[in-house]
N, C-alpha and C positions, 0 to 999 in steps of 0.2 A: 771900300765897301762901307755903306752907311752903318751907324751904330745899331739901328733897328734891324737891319738885315743880319748883322753879326750876332745880335741877341737871338734872332730867330734860329740861326744855325746852332747856337748853344742850346736853345730849347729843344730842338729836334734831336740832338745827340743825347740829351738828358734821359730820353726813353731807354737808352742802353745801359744806364747806370746800374751797378750792383750794390744796393744799399739795404741789405736785409736787417741790419742792426739799428741804424739811425732812422731808416725810412725817409731820408733826406736826399733824394736824387738830385744830382747837379750835373750840368753839362757846361762845357766851355768851348769857345771857338777862338782861335788865335789867327790874326792876319799877319802874314810875313811881309817883309819890306817889298817883296816881289808881287804881292797881292794875292798869294795863295792862301786859302783858308784851311786850317788843320784843326781837327776837333779832338776832344777827349771827354771822358766822364769819370765820375768817382767810382772807385772799386774798393769796397770795404773787405775787411778780413776779421775773423774772430779775435785775432791778436791785433788790436787797433793800431798799434805802431806800424804795422805792415800795410795799412790802408793807404790809398793815394787819392788825393783830391783831383777834381776835374781839371783845374787850372794847370797843375803839374803834369797830369796825364797828357793834356793838349801840347804843352811845351816840350815834353819828352818825345812825344810823337813827332813834332816838328823838327826837333834836333836830330832824331833818327833818320828823318828824310833829308837831312843836310842843311837845314835852315839855321841861321844864327842871329838874324836881325828881324825885329818885329815892330809892327805899327801899333797894333791894338789887340786886346783880349776882351771877350765878353763872357760873363758868367750868368747862368740861369739856374736858379734853384726851384723848389716847388712853387707853383703859382700862388701869388699872394704872400710869399715869404721873402724876406731880405736875404740876399746871397752875396754879401761882400766877401772878398777873399780873406781867409784866415791868415794869421801871422806868418806861418811857414810859406804859404803861397805868395804873400807879399814879398818876402825875401827872395823867393824863387823867381818871381817876375822881374823884380828890380835888378837881378843879376844880369839881365839882358838889356837893361836900359831904364833909367828913371823917367824918360819921356814917353814910355809906352802908354797909350791911352787905355784906360780900364773902364768898362761899362758893366753895370749890373743893376738889378732891380732893387730899389730901396723902398721904404715904407710909403713914400709919396710918388713913386714912379721911377723911371730910369735915372741912374746916377752916372755922370761922366766925370772921371777924375784921371789922375795919372799914377803910375807906379811910384814915382817920387813923392807925390802928395800922400799916398797911402802909407809910405814908410820913409818919413823924413830922416835925414842923416844916416841913410842906409850904408851898411858895410858891403863892399863889392869890389869888382875889378877897377872901377873908376876911383875908389878910395885908396888903392894900393900903388898908384902911379907915383 
């Protein structure tokens, strides 16, 4: 799937976000190695530590469906706002591969990078071998 189409899927699911505290709705769409698209959105909680970001929601949803290998993930925050993955999400994404393509909207337009570039020298299963 093209980066633009994946970002559009992330924008669409963003409408389902539950973000009453931050008012920063985020959607994410992950493409599995088989080409299936799985989505997730952020879900906040009054106890912030219990909140879940859209990226992790999408990946957990995909894992629950039986997927373990991913090509790409797209993240869409509020229009006109940058939505790069937070540190926890960077670690969560790189767990499944440093080469996963990551797309999000930056201040100058769409950004295309990789999980490994977002979190260099990451700790994960690849570093335990």
